[in-house]
C-alpha positions in Angstrom: -9.9 3.4 33.1 -8.3 3.7 36.6 -5.8 5.5 38.4 -3.4 2.6 37.5 -3.6 3.9 33.9 -2.5 7.3 34.4 0.5 6.4 36.2 1.4 3.8 33.9 0.9 6.2 30.8 2.9 8.9 32.4 5.8 6.6 33.3 5.8 5.4 29.7 5.9 8.8 28.4 8.1 10.2 30.8 10.8 7.5 29.7 10.0 7.8 26.4 10.4 11.7 25.9 13.3 13.3 25.9 12.0 16.2 28.1 8.8 16.4 29.8 9.7 19.5 32.1 7.5 22.3 32.9 8.4 24.5 29.9 7.8 21.5 27.7 4.5 20.7 29.3 3.4 24.5 29.6 3.7 24.9 25.9 1.7 21.6 25.1 -1.1 22.8 27.9 -1.6 26.2 26.2 -2.0 24.4 22.8 -4.4 21.9 24.0 -6.2 25.0 25.8 -6.3 26.6 22.4 -7.6 23.6 20.9 -10.5 23.1 23.5 -11.6 26.8 22.7 -12.2 26.0 19.2 -13.5 22.7 19.9 -15.9 23.2 22.5 -17.8 20.0 22.4 -14.2 18.0 22.7 -13.3 16.9 26.4 -10.2 15.3 25.2 -8.2 18.6 25.0 -8.8 19.0 28.8 -7.9 15.4 29.4 -4.4 16.0 27.4 -3.9 18.8 29.6 -4.3 16.8 32.7 -1.4 14.1 31.3 0.7 17.2 30.5 0.3 18.4 34.4 1.3 14.9 35.5 4.0 14.7 33.3 5.6 17.7 34.5 4.7 16.7 37.9 6.8 13.4 37.3 10.0 15.5 36.0 9.9 17.4 39.4 9.7 14.0 41.1 6.0 13.5 41.9 4.3 10.5 41.1 1.0 10.4 39.8 -0.7 9.1 43.2 1.1 12.2 45.0 -0.2 14.9 42.6 -4.1 13.2 42.7 -3.7 13.0 46.7 -2.6 16.6 47.1 -5.4 17.7 44.3 -8.1 15.8 46.8 -6.7 17.7 49.7 -7.1 20.9 47.9 -10.5 20.2 46.7 -11.3 19.3 50.5 -9.7 23.0 51.3 -11.8 24.9 48.5 -14.9 23.3 50.0 -14.6 25.1 53.1 -14.0 28.5 51.5 -16.0 31.6 50.6 -15.2 33.3 47.4 -15.7 37.2 46.3 -15.5 38.3 42.8 -12.7 40.8 42.0 -12.9 43.7 39.7 -10.6 42.0 37.0 -13.5 39.2 37.1 -11.2 36.7 39.1 -12.5 35.1 42.3 -10.4 35.4 45.6 -10.9 33.4 49.0 -11.8 35.3 51.8 
């Protein structure tokens, strides 16, 4: 499945749903992450989260290509960083 399928699906859902803003998609993402917790062998909830993120971005005026291009830039930036484990168990770049 190529990027064009993602773009077409996001555009179709954005046009079909009454709302695809941050609040609505945030609720869907939280629900899907809970689903992933209880179905550890299923990758679909993670894919659903990605679609929700793309829908929220679309509602904010960003198309799929723009989001994926920025994700690639962020990933490249991450590769050049060092990470320190914080006391609360999270990591911070140093």
